[in-house]
N, C-alpha and C positions, 0 to 999 in steps of 0.2 A: 504493500499500500504506500502511496506516496506521502511525503512529508505534509502535514497541515499545520499551519501556523496556529497559535493560540487565537480564540475569538478576541475581538477587540473589546476595549472598555466602551462603556457608554458615550464618554468624551470623545474617543478615538473614532467611534462610529460616526457620530455627529459630525466631526471635522471632516472626515472622508467624504461623507454625503455631501456637506456643504461645497468642499472643493470641486466634486464632479459637476455639481449644479453650476457653479459658477465658471468653470474652466470649459466643461463640455455641454453644458446645457441640458444634462439628463439628470433625473431623479435615480439615485442609486441607494441600495439598502443592503445591509448584511444579513444574510438568512441563517439564523441560529441552527435550524434544523439541517441545513445542507452544508454550512461552514463555507460559503461562497459569498462572493460580492454579485449584485445583481443590478444592473440598469436596463432601460429601455432605450435602444438606439435604432433610429430610422425605422421604428415599428416592430423590431425585433428584440426579444428577451436575451440578453447577453449574460454570461457568468465568467467569474474570473476567481482565483484562488486567493490572491492578495490584492492590495490596493495598487501595487506597482504593476501586477498583471492587468489590472482593469485599466489603468492610464495606458498601458501599452495597447490594449485591445481597442480602446476608445480612439486613441489617436491615429492608429493605423486602419481602423475600420475593419479589423478582423472579426468575424462572428464565429463563436464556437457552436 
């Protein structure tokens, strides 16, 4: 099983969500049941393991 980062604290989760909204115009959230970050981009649900992975996905337009 691949390494999974620890879940973010409430403050970290809010900070990442605010940053994603400001920089990429998406609403993003952390799925506590899935352990993944989720935003909607171009009408598609996208997921990423870490905030850095999420930034890479959103900036490159790659959908998983």
